[in-house]
N, C-alpha and C positions, 0 to 999 in steps of 0.2 A: 590663689595668687594669679594675677592677670598675666597674659602673655608679655605685656610691656615690662612688668616687674621682673619676670623670669629672664627676659632679654637683657636687662640691665645687670642682673646677677651673673649671667653668662659672660657679659663683657668684663665685669669686675674680676671674675675668676681668670679670664684670659689675660687681663692686664697683670694680675698677680704672677701668673706663670711666666708671662713675657718679661717680667723684670728680673727673673733669676739670672745669675751669671751664666754666660754661654757654656763654660765647661760643665756646669751642673745641668743645664738644659739639655746638653748632648747626652749625658748619662741617663737622664730621665727618658729621653727619646729612645735610647738604646734598650732600656728596660721595657718600654712600650712595645718596641719591635719584637723583643724576645717573648713577651706575653702573647702577642699575636700568633707567633709560631706555635707556642706551646698549647694555646687554647684552640688552635685551628680556626682563628677568627676569619671573618669575611675578607679582610685585607690580605690575609695569608693565602686563602683559597684562590682569590682572584689573581694574585701575583703568580702563584704556582701554575695556574691554568694558562696565563698569558705567556709564561716562559716555555711551557710545553708547546704552545702554538708557534711562538716566534723562533725557538731554538730546538727543534726536534732532534737535531744531531748531537746534542749534549748528553753526556753520561749522567747517571743519577747523582754522583758526587759533585760534578761541576754545576748541575742545575740547583742542587741544594745550597751550594755556596753562593751562587748568584741570587737565589731566592732570599737568603739571609741579608745580602747586601741591598737588595731592592727594598725590603721592609725597613732596614735601618735608614736608608735614604728618605723613604716616605715619612717615617716617624720624625726624623730630624726636621724635614721641611714643614711638617704639620705644626710643630712647636715653634719653628722659626716664623711661620705666618702669624701666630699669635703675637709674637714680639713686633712684627711689622705692623699689624693692625692697631696695636695699642700704644705705639710710640708716635710722637709728632712726625708727620711726613718729612719735615725738613731734616730731621736727624737721619732718617733712612736714605733720603736722596743725597745727602752729603757723602755717602759711601759709594755712590754709583760712579762708574766711568761711562761717559756718554760717547757714542759713536754715531755719526749721521744725524744728529739732532736737527741740523739745519734743513735736512730733507723733509722731515716731518713738519717743521715750522713753515717751510715754503708751500707744502701741499695744503696746510690749513689756511695759509694766507691767500691761496688762490680763490677761495670762496666757493669751491665746487663740492665741498663735503669730503670727508675722509673716513674710510672704513679701515680700522685696525683689526686684522684677523690674526690672533695669536693663540695657539693651542696650549693645553695644560703641560707646558714644558718649561722648566726653570721656575723662577719666582714671579709668576704673573701678577701677584698682588703689588709688587714693587712697580711693575709696568703701569698698573692702574694709577698709582700715586704720581708717577712721572708724567703720564698723559694729562692728568688733572692739573699738574703744575704748568703745562703749556697752554691750557685753556679749558673751557667747559667741554665735558664729554658725557655721552650717554652710554652706559655699560649694560650689556645684555647678560642676564643671569637666570638660571633655572631655580625658581623658588622652592625651598624645602617644604615638606608637608607640615612641619611644626611652625606655628605662628611665632613662638618664642625664638626659634632659631632664625627665622626670617627677620625678626626685629633685631636680633643680634648682628646679622649681616648688614642691616641698614646702618647700625651704629658703627660697625667696624670699617665698612667701606665708604661710608658717607663722607661728604666734604662739600665745601662751597661750590666746587666746580664739577661735582659728580651727580649724575642722575642715574639711578638704577632702574632698569626696565625689565619687567618679567618677560621671559621668552615664551609668550603665549598670547594667542588671540589678539584682541584689540590693542593691547599694550604695545605690540610690535609695530603697529602703525605709527607710533610716535617716532620711530627711527627714521622713517621716510621723510617726515617733516624736518627732523634735525639735519639730515643730509641736504634736503632742499634749501634749508637756510644757511648752508655752508658750514655746518658744525661737524663734530667728530663722533663716531660710533665705535665702541670696542666690542668685539665678538670673540668668544672662544668657540671656534668652529667644530671642535671635537666633542662638544656636549651632546648627549643623547636627547633628541627632541621627543615630544609626545607623539603617540601614534596619530598619523594623519598629517603631521607637520614636517615629515621628512620622507626619505626614500630608503629602501634597503639596498645596500651596496656590498659586494663581497669584500671581506677583510680577513686575510689569512684563511680563505676558504669558507668563511662563515658569514651569512647574511647579517649585516650590521645596520641598525637604524641610524641614518646619517642626516645631519642637518643640511637643509638647502637654503637657509635664510640668507647667507652671503650672496648666493646666486641671484636671489630675488632683488 
């Protein structure tokens, strides 16, 4: 089975899950979060360690309760993203409340280029769809190791106004041309870059490999 076929199967599966009624989707997400905890999955281990670093003053019971809430929120957002990716963008955008849209439009109209730097907080996939509604945009992403998953992301995030640019080497140079031509670039600045493409900065007392692309 070729990577392209696997990518299309992944998309079909995501679309099937995304069409489930929201109450059922929430129950499915809560079951997923429960399984992460019980199996001590990577998601559970990472969340637990992050809470230990961010809230060392919490007692064991408080941290355990917050840990469960974090996993529940993560699982719900994961399945919500599948719904976002596989529904027509117009349906998603009809649910948004827009604040300050005229500021973005004015910046884009200036012709000087716009950098939208937004971390992994909230539903950034909806932001991608909103930005592409306002005009063409190049979105930086870290490509997964699997060709099939990469193909799936191209299908899920693709659109007439969206160009997906790999956060690596020569591909990044495309961004400078987009900005020079007065276009828009979307960057998730909290993505971990490859070794040599960032700098180590202290974060909660731990050296963290940090992107420097926005500064450049």
